[in-house]
N, C-alpha and C positions, 0 to 999 in steps of 0.2 A: 452367552459365550463368556462372560466374565467368571468362568471356571465353573459353569454349569449351575447357577443358583449361588453360589460363594461369592457374594458382591463384594467382599472384601480381598478377594486373590487379586494380584498385582498383574499388570499386563505382561509381564517378563513369565511369570507362572502360566499363564494361559497360554502363552507361545510355545514354551516349554512341552506341555502336556498336550497341547493340540499335534505339535509337531510327531512327539513321541506316539500318538494313538493313531492320528492320520496320515501322516507324510512319511513313510518308509521308504519311498523311491528317491528320497535325496532332495525333493525340491520342496523345501521348507517356507514356511511366512514368516516374515520378519515382523518385529515388535510394531513398526510403524504402520503396518498393513493392518494388524489387528486393532489398533488405536482409531484409525481412519474407518474401518468398518463399523467399531462400534459407535463412533461419533455419527457415522452417517444414519446408522439405524435411529440414533436418539433424534435426528433431526428430522428425518423423512419418514420413521417407520417402517424403513424398508433397507435390506441391505445392498440393493440394487442403486446405481445412480439414476436417481430421478428428482425432479425439482421440488420444493414444499409447495403445496397448493394454497392458491389464495392470495391477497396482498398481505405484504408482510406487517407484521403487528409492532407497534413501537416498542423497543425495550432499552430504556436508557442506560441501564446498568451494563448490558451488553455494549451497545454503541460507544460508550465512553471507554471501553476496553479494547476498542479495534483501533490499532495504529494504521492509518492509511499513509501511504509511501509513493513519492513520484520523484521524476528528475525533470529539469529543464535547462534552458540554455540562455544566458543573457550575453548579448553581443554588444562591444562597447560602443559601436554606431547606434545602437537603439532598436536594432532588429530584433525578432523573437522567433522563437521556436514555432514552427507553423502549427504543430500539435498543440500548441496553448494558444489559442488565439480568442479565447472569451475574455472580457474584460468588463470590470466593476469601478470603473472610474470616470469621473467627470471630464478629465483631460483625455487627449488622444496621445497614447505612448508612441506613436510612429511618426512624432513631427520631425525627428531628426533625418537628415538627408542620408542615405543610403551609400556607404562606400563601396565602389566596386572593387574588391580585393579578392584574391584566390585564396587566402588566408586571413580571416577577419579575426582579430582580438575578441576572445568571448572567455567566459567562465561558466561553466557545467556544475549547476547546483541539485543537491539532492536535499529532500526534506520530509518530515513525516508530520501528521496533526492526528492527536488523540484527547479525546475530550475538549478541553479549552487551551490546550496547550500545542504549540509548535516545536518540533525537536529538530534541531538544526539551526542554521543551514549548514552543509557538509558540501565543502567543494573538491572536485573530481579532478585530478590530474589527467588530461587526454580525454579519450572516448571511453565509455564505461563498457567493459566485458566481463565476462562470468569470472574470471581470476580475480579482478581489482574489485569486483561487488563482493565476492565472498570476504574478502579482507576487510571492506568496509563493514560489512555486516559482523565480522567479529569483532573487530577493534573500535569502531565507533559507533553504528546505529544500535546495536544490541545492548552495550553498555549503557549508552545515553536514554534507551528505553528504560531499562531497569533502574536508572537514576531517578527518572521521573516516575514509574510504576510503583517502585518499592515492591512490598509484599504482595502486591496484586500482579507482579509480573507473571506468574504462574497462572493467572487467568486472562493475559492479554494474548488478542490475535492479532497478527500480522498480515497485511493485505499489500500486494505488489500486483503489477499488471503483467501481460504476457511478452513484455519485450524480451528479445533473444538473450542479451544477458541476465535476465532473471530465471533464465529456463534452464542454463547449465546444470548438468547432474551435480557438479559439485556444490551449487547453489541449493538445488533441491535436498541434497542429503543433509547440509548444514540446517536448512530450515527444519526437516524433518526432526533432527536432533536437538534443535533449540527451542522450538514451539510444539514439536510433537503432532497434534493432532488440530494446532490452532494457527492454521495460517492458510490465506486465501490467496488464491492465484493458479497459475496455468500447472497443473496436475497437482495441485494442492489439495487439502481436505475437502474444502470448496471451490470450486473452480471460479476463476473470475471471468466474466463474458468479454470476447473479444472485441476492439473497437468501440470501447464504450468510457471515453474521454469524459462524458458530461455527468459521471455518476461521483466521482471522488471529490471531497472538498479541495484537493489541491487543485484538480482541473477546473473547477467551476467556479472556484473562489479565488484560492492563494495566489496562483501563478498571475491573472489577470490584475488583481488589486495590487499585487508587489510589484510589478512592471508599472502601473500607474504612477506608484508613487516613487520608484526609482529613477524612472526617466523624465520627472518633470523639468529637470535640466539635465543638461549633457554631462555625464562623468568625464573627466579630463584623462583618466587611465585606470587600468585594469585594478591598480590597488584603490583607486576612489571606488570604482565600481562594486568591489568585494566589500568595502566598508559601509556602502550604501545599502548593499543586500543585508548585510547583518544588522545594521541600524533600524531599517523599516520592519524587518521580519520583528525584531524585539518589541519594536513599537504598536504591533498590532493588538488592539484591545481583545482580552479573553474571551468578553462576550460575544464580540463579533465572531469570533472563531468558534464559540459554542452554537451559534445560530446557523453559522454554515455547517457544520457537523450533524446538527439535528435535522437539519433539511433532507440529510441522505435519505432516510426512510421514505419521505414524499418522493422523491426522485424514483426510487426503487417501485414506488406504486405506479407513477405515471408509465414507467419503462414497461411495467409489465401490461398496462392498459393498452399500449401501442404495440406490442408484440415485440418489443427491442426496438422500434424505430425512432426517429428523432423526437422528443417530448417538450423541448425548450419552450414551445409555443403555448403549453399548457399551464406553465408555471405562471 
């Protein structure tokens, strides 16, 4: 497909040649469609949507180039996002008494993990939606990833889950343009499985560990909470982060063995 044997032909030339030859009815294929089709063929041996067979093989180079991303909520009274209820901590972060209020004081945080680094935290004003998420990607997230990855940015894969804010057409168009065929998520080059919070290092490691550290003593106000989140994030040892990231492949293997069901008891 890369120009019928010419491996040096660019995607843009392939798109132009394909549309001129086969699509004379006006229904043209896009550059991103060509890129995704090629990537799918290289990964699975087929241009059709099908899973790669067998248990995932460990590839440290690829793994170190995946940016795992996620968001969570820190409430001032110590409550946590129910989606992030896995804890790696010697103390119980729920020790604080819950305040019954209609509008709890809270901070919404976004972060990424790549290799042995945490990118962030980024604090979100209000609730995340497709519009402010795209702006975060443009103005904060992608520039921060570029600063960390440097010349390897063009080999970086971006992962996100299937939350509604991540699925906006504007968001997907941006990711197609920024990462081309290198993003993982709902309608991405590689689909991210729905309801799979036990797979990414942020869900099974970072949020629980971080909240255990932040809530050791009760923060007095939102500014103190923000400062603690930032300081505790920066204090996490890089070797601890790397070990969490490298357990990702093991989790994929267990997930396959139980056909996508819960596998924490196998770890």
